[in-house]
Each structure stands twice: as C-alpha cells, then as structure tokens.
NUPA-656835 format. One line per 8 residues: number of its first residue (from 1); their letters; for each residue x, y, z of N, C-alpha, C, O. Coordinates in steps of 0.1 Angstrom, whole numbers, plus 5000, padded with zeros to 4 digits. Example, Ala and Ser with C-alpha at 12.3 -4.5 7.8 and 13.67 -1.06 7.14 Angstrom:
1) AS) 5132/4943/5078/5123/4955/5078/5132/4967/5078/5142/4967/5085; 5128/4978/5071/5137/4989/5071/5129/5000/5079/5134/5011/5080
REM end
This chain:
1) MQLNDLRP) 5007/4987/4998/5000/5000/5000/5008/5013/5000/5017/5015/5008; 5005/5023/4990/5014/5035/4991/5004/5046/4993/4992/5044/4992; 5009/5058/4996/5000/5069/5002/4990/5073/4992/4979/5078/4996; 4994/5071/4976/4985/5074/4967/4971/5064/4967/4960/5065/4962; 4975/5054/4975/4963/5043/4974/4955/5048/4985/4944/5043/4983; 4955/5055/4994/4948/5059/5007/4935/5063/5003/4934/5071/4994; 4923/5059/5010/4909/5064/5005/4903/5067/5019/4906/5061/5029; 4893/5077/5018/4884/5074/5028/4875/5062/5030/4874/5055/5021
9) AEGATQKR) 4868/5060/5041/4860/5047/5041/4847/5052/5034/4844/5063/5031; 4840/5039/5031/4830/5044/5021/4819/5049/5030/4816/5044/5041; 4814/5059/5024/4803/5064/5032/4809/5078/5042/4802/5086/5047; 4821/5077/5043/4826/5088/5053/4825/5103/5048/4823/5113/5055; 4826/5102/5035/4827/5118/5030/4812/5116/5017/4807/5107/5010; 4809/5130/5021/4797/5131/5008/4801/5144/5000/4810/5152/5003; 4795/5145/4991/4798/5156/4982/4789/5167/4985/4777/5166/4988; 4797/5180/4984/4792/5192/4990/4780/5198/4982/4780/5199/4969
17) KRVGRGTG) 4768/5201/4989/4755/5207/4981/4759/5217/4975/4765/5225/4981; 4755/5218/4961/4758/5230/4955/4748/5235/4948/4745/5230/4937; 4740/5246/4954/4727/5251/4954/4729/5264/4944/4740/5267/4940; 4719/5270/4940/4715/5281/4931/4725/5278/4917/4733/5287/4914; 4724/5267/4910/4731/5264/4899/4721/5258/4885/4724/5252/4875; 4710/5263/4888/4699/5262/4879/4689/5247/4880/4692/5237/4887; 4679/5247/4873/4672/5236/4874/4678/5222/4872/4672/5213/4878; 4688/5220/4865/4694/5209/4861/4703/5202/4871/4706/5190/4871
25) SGKGKTST) 4705/5210/4880/4715/5204/4891/4707/5197/4901/4714/5192/4910; 4695/5196/4902/4685/5188/4911/4683/5197/4923/4675/5193/4931; 4690/5207/4926/4688/5218/4939/4686/5232/4930/4691/5242/4933; 4678/5231/4920/4677/5243/4913/4663/5254/4915/4656/5251/4925; 4660/5264/4909/4650/5272/4911/4651/5278/4925/4658/5287/4929; 4643/5271/4933/4644/5279/4948/4658/5276/4958/4660/5282/4969; 4664/5268/4954/4680/5264/4958/4676/5260/4973/4680/5267/4982; 4669/5252/4975/4665/5245/4989/4658/5252/5000/4656/5247/5011
33) RGTKGQRA) 4655/5266/4993/4650/5275/5003/4637/5274/5004/4632/5278/5015; 4628/5270/4996/4615/5265/4998/4609/5278/4992/4618/5285/4988; 4595/5282/4991/4588/5291/4982/4586/5305/4991/4584/5302/5003; 4587/5317/4987/4586/5327/4994/4588/5331/5008/4592/5321/5014; 4588/5338/5015/4589/5343/5028/4602/5348/5030/4610/5349/5021; 4603/5351/5047/4616/5362/5049/4626/5351/5045/4635/5355/5038; 4625/5338/5049/4641/5334/5049/4642/5328/5036/4652/5320/5036; 4635/5330/5025/4638/5325/5011/4645/5337/5005/4650/5336/4994
41) RTGSGIHA) 4645/5347/5011/4649/5360/5004/4664/5360/5006/4670/5353/5015; 4674/5372/4997/4684/5370/4999/4690/5379/5010/4682/5388/5013; 4702/5379/5015/4704/5388/5028/4692/5388/5039/4690/5399/5045; 4684/5375/5041/4676/5375/5051/4682/5368/5062/4694/5366/5065; 4670/5363/5069/4674/5355/5084/4674/5368/5093/4677/5380/5091; 4669/5361/5104/4664/5368/5118/4677/5365/5129/4684/5355/5130; 4678/5378/5135/4692/5380/5145/4689/5368/5156/4677/5364/5157; 4696/5364/5163/4696/5355/5173/4687/5361/5189/4681/5354/5198
49) AYEGGQTR) 4689/5373/5188/4678/5377/5199/4664/5381/5194/4658/5390/5201; 4659/5377/5183/4646/5380/5179/4636/5369/5186/4638/5357/5184; 4627/5374/5193/4619/5363/5199/4602/5364/5192/4591/5363/5198; 4602/5365/5182/4590/5367/5173/4581/5379/5176/4569/5379/5177; 4587/5387/5178/4578/5401/5180/4577/5407/5195/4574/5419/5197; 4579/5399/5204/4577/5403/5217/4589/5410/5223/4600/5408/5216; 4591/5418/5233/4600/5424/5234/4610/5414/5241/4608/5405/5249; 4623/5418/5233/4634/5408/5240/4640/5410/5251/4640/5420/5257
57) MTKKLPKL) 4647/5398/5253/4653/5399/5266/4665/5409/5270/4667/5413/5282; 4672/5412/5259/4682/5421/5260/4676/5437/5261/4684/5446/5264; 4664/5439/5259/4659/5452/5261/4651/5451/5276/4647/5462/5281; 4648/5441/5282/4640/5439/5295/4653/5440/5308/4651/5442/5320; 4664/5439/5301/4675/5439/5313/4678/5452/5316/4675/5461/5307; 4685/5456/5327/4687/5469/5333/4699/5473/5325/4708/5464/5321; 4701/5485/5321/4714/5490/5315/4721/5495/5327/4717/5502/5335; 4737/5488/5325/4748/5497/5331/4743/5499/5347/4745/5510/5352
65) RGFNNKFK) 4738/5489/5353/4733/5497/5368/4747/5491/5378/4752/5479/5379; 4751/5500/5384/4764/5497/5393/4777/5491/5384/4778/5490/5372; 4785/5487/5392/4799/5483/5386/4804/5471/5396/4802/5469/5408; 4813/5463/5386/4820/5455/5392/4837/5460/5397/4844/5465/5388; 4841/5459/5411/4853/5462/5415/4861/5451/5410/4859/5440/5414; 4872/5454/5400/4881/5442/5396/4892/5440/5405/4899/5430/5403; 4897/5450/5416/4904/5448/5425/4901/5443/5438/4909/5442/5447; 4886/5438/5440/4880/5430/5452/4886/5419/5452/4890/5413/5442
73) VIYIPVNL) 4888/5416/5467/4897/5404/5469/4885/5395/5480/4881/5397/5491; 4884/5384/5471/4875/5374/5478/4882/5365/5489/4892/5359/5486; 4877/5364/5500/4890/5358/5511/4877/5344/5512/4864/5345/5512; 4885/5331/5512/4879/5322/5514/4878/5320/5530/4888/5322/5537; 4864/5317/5536/4862/5317/5550/4869/5303/5557/4866/5292/5553; 4877/5305/5567/4880/5289/5573/4877/5291/5590/4882/5301/5596; 4870/5282/5597/4863/5286/5611/4872/5279/5621/4880/5270/5618; 4870/5284/5632/4879/5277/5643/4873/5262/5647/4879/5255/5655
81) DDIERHYD) 4861/5259/5642/4859/5244/5646/4864/5236/5636/4867/5224/5638; 4865/5241/5622/4874/5234/5612/4887/5233/5617/4891/5221/5615; 4897/5240/5623/4909/5239/5628/4911/5229/5642/4920/5222/5645; 4898/5231/5649/4898/5222/5660/4897/5206/5654/4901/5195/5660; 4891/5207/5645/4887/5190/5641/4899/5183/5632/4903/5171/5632; 4904/5192/5624/4916/5187/5616/4931/5189/5622/4941/5182/5618; 4932/5197/5631/4946/5200/5636/4951/5193/5651/4943/5190/5660; 4962/5190/5652/4967/5188/5668/4975/5195/5671/4981/5202/5663
89) AGTEVNAE) 4976/5196/5686/4981/5209/5692/4996/5210/5690/5003/5200/5689; 5000/5224/5689/5015/5225/5683/5015/5227/5667/5025/5230/5661; 5003/5225/5662/5006/5224/5647/5007/5236/5640/5002/5245/5647; 5012/5240/5630/5013/5253/5624/5002/5251/5611/5003/5242/5602; 4991/5260/5611/4983/5260/5602/4985/5271/5592/4982/5282/5595; 4988/5268/5580/4991/5277/5570/4983/5273/5556/4976/5263/5555; 4984/5280/5546/4977/5275/5533/4978/5260/5528/4970/5252/5525; 4991/5258/5528/4995/5242/5525/4990/5234/5533/4988/5223/5527
97) TLKSVGLL) 4987/5235/5549/4981/5226/5555/4968/5225/5554/4962/5214/5555; 4960/5237/5552/4949/5238/5548/4943/5230/5538/4934/5223/5539; 4952/5234/5526/4949/5224/5515/4949/5211/5514/4942/5204/5506; 4958/5207/5522/4961/5190/5525/4950/5186/5532/4948/5174/5530; 4940/5192/5542/4932/5188/5548/4916/5190/5539/4906/5185/5544; 4918/5198/5526/4906/5200/5520/4897/5212/5524/4885/5213/5521; 4905/5222/5532/4894/5234/5534/4900/5246/5528/4896/5257/5532; 4909/5243/5518/4915/5254/5507/4915/5247/5495/4919/5236/5495
105) GDVKAPYV) 4911/5253/5483/4913/5248/5471/4923/5249/5463/4926/5241/5454; 4931/5263/5466/4942/5267/5461/4950/5274/5469/4944/5282/5477; 4965/5273/5471/4974/5276/5478/4976/5291/5477/4981/5297/5486; 4973/5296/5466/4975/5310/5460/4962/5320/5466/4963/5332/5466; 4951/5313/5471/4941/5320/5471/4939/5325/5486/4942/5317/5495; 4934/5338/5488/4934/5345/5502/4926/5338/5510/4916/5332/5505; 4926/5336/5523/4918/5331/5533/4916/5339/5545/4925/5347/5548; 4906/5337/5553/4901/5347/5564/4898/5337/5576/4889/5328/5574
113) LLGRGEIT) 4903/5338/5587/4900/5327/5597/4889/5335/5606/4890/5346/5610; 4878/5326/5608/4865/5333/5614/4864/5324/5629/4869/5313/5630; 4857/5331/5638/4856/5327/5650/4843/5316/5656/4840/5314/5668; 4838/5310/5643/4825/5301/5646/4833/5287/5656/4844/5281/5654; 4827/5285/5663/4831/5271/5673/4841/5274/5682/4843/5286/5683; 4848/5266/5690/4857/5268/5701/4873/5260/5697/4874/5249/5691; 4880/5266/5700/4894/5257/5700/4898/5256/5714/4896/5264/5723; 4905/5245/5714/4911/5241/5728/4928/5239/5728/4936/5240/5737
121) KPVTVKAH) 4932/5236/5713/4945/5233/5710/4955/5244/5705/4953/5251/5695; 4966/5244/5714/4976/5257/5710/4978/5255/5697/4983/5244/5694; 4976/5265/5685/4979/5262/5672/4988/5273/5667/4986/5284/5672; 4997/5273/5659/5000/5286/5653/4996/5288/5639/4998/5281/5629; 4987/5301/5638/4979/5300/5626/4984/5314/5617/4986/5325/5623; 4987/5313/5605/4990/5322/5596/4978/5324/5587/4972/5314/5584; 4974/5335/5585/4962/5339/5574/4964/5352/5571/4971/5359/5577; 4956/5355/5560/4954/5368/5557/4948/5377/5561/4952/5389/5559
129) RISEKARE) 4935/5373/5568/4928/5382/5575/4922/5372/5587/4919/5361/5586; 4921/5381/5597/4915/5373/5609/4902/5382/5618/4902/5394/5621; 4895/5373/5621/4884/5382/5630/4889/5383/5642/4897/5374/5646; 4885/5395/5649/4888/5395/5663/4887/5386/5675/4894/5383/5684; 4873/5382/5671/4869/5371/5681/4877/5358/5680/4880/5352/5691; 4882/5354/5666/4891/5343/5664/4903/5342/5672/4906/5332/5678; 4910/5354/5670/4920/5359/5674/4922/5359/5690/4932/5354/5696; 4912/5363/5696/4909/5360/5713/4909/5346/5716/4915/5342/5725
137) KIVAAGGS) 4901/5336/5709/4901/5325/5712/4910/5317/5708/4909/5306/5712; 4920/5320/5700/4933/5313/5697/4945/5318/5706/4955/5311/5708; 4942/5329/5710/4956/5334/5719/4950/5328/5734/4959/5323/5741; 4939/5327/5739/4933/5322/5750/4935/5310/5749/4937/5306/5761; 4936/5298/5740/4941/5285/5740/4954/5283/5739/4957/5272/5736; 4964/5293/5742/4979/5294/5738/4983/5292/5726/4994/5288/5724; 4976/5296/5717/4983/5295/5703/4986/5309/5699/4982/5318/5707; 4994/5314/5687/4996/5324/5682/4991/5327/5667/4987/5319/5659
145) VEVLPYEV) 4991/5339/5665/4984/5344/5654/4994/5352/5644/5001/5361/5649; 4996/5350/5631/5004/5359/5625/4995/5363/5611/4990/5354/5604; 4993/5376/5607/4988/5382/5594/4996/5381/5584/5007/5385/5585; 4992/5376/5572/5003/5375/5560/4997/5387/5552/4985/5392/5553; 5009/5392/5544/5004/5402/5535/4998/5395/5522/5002/5385/5517; 4988/5403/5519/4982/5396/5505/4981/5406/5492/4974/5416/5493; 4987/5401/5480/4988/5411/5470/4976/5404/5459/4975/5391/5460; 4968/5409/5451/4959/5406/5441/4967/5397/5432/4977/5401/5426
153) NKNLPRS) 4963/5384/5431/4969/5378/5419/4958/5377/5408/4947/5372/5409; 4963/5383/5399/4956/5385/5387/4952/5371/5377/4944/5371/5369; 4959/5361/5379/4955/5348/5376/4943/5342/5382/4936/5336/5374; 4940/5344/5394/4928/5339/5400/4915/5344/5396/4913/5356/5394; 4904/5331/5394/4891/5339/5387/4886/5345/5400/4887/5342/5412; 4878/5356/5394/4870/5365/5402/4854/5359/5404/4849/5356/5393; 4848/5357/5415/4831/5353/5413/4825/5360/5422/4813/5360/5423
REM end
C-alpha cells in the first residue's frame, strides 16, 4: 500500500451541496430555500435575539447598573471549629496544611479565619485576615496568630 492508494472509508465523505446552479442541478430554482417568505430572500435571516415580536430579553434587562470592582479580594472563610477538627496541638496552620486537609482549594487564594466554634488546642495560625473573636480564642487557647500580606493575584478567577 502506498500513500496514493489511501481513500476514506465508504460513506465517510459526501459531495458538497451546490445550490443556485439552475434547475438541472437537482437543487435548482428555489435552491433548497422553499417558496417565498423571509427566509427565502437574499440577505435574510433573523438575528439571534429575535423573539417573534415580543420585547426581547436584552431590552428587558437593566442597562449599566452599578459596577464590578476588579480589585475586590474574595477571601475563603475558614472557621475555628474546622481547625479544631483537623489539627493537633502545636501544629502550624497555613495555606499548604489547609489545602492538604481539604479546607482550601488553591494555595495562592487568600483566606480569612473566622470565630465560629471553640478551640482548645494551642496552634500557630498564619492567615491573610483574621476576625477579632477568632484571634481572642486562639490566644486564650495558648496559640499564636500571624497576619500574612496579600497581593491581588491577577490569574485567580473572580466570583
């Protein structure tokens, strides 16, 4: 077998439909468009937003209300009861360890520590933000808190 012997499988290809080539072509006269009407005319067709005459959705929606702040930082919440459940005493809680236990999806994403629940173990917490109540509970349990600086990562998706 040579390259010039290769052919597509039987039935894998079809001839192109040549319309508008006269009545002898088998697709002549109306050129598969049917007879009369808007869609039979040249340059016809209705645009995608057309809804049969009723007011289209794009006109019903409000125009330019408010704005989206592209610099807004969305913090992923982590609560004290999550830390109590997943960590032992003396552990350092940071982005890598939070990801390893499934509390954080992306190591680069900023997270905030919130004060829901109680904590009894002394842990070292590194977070981008921390609520005052969470800070008080961690220090009362004998742990320590470090606030990390955070710069906006342009590659992270905004929601």
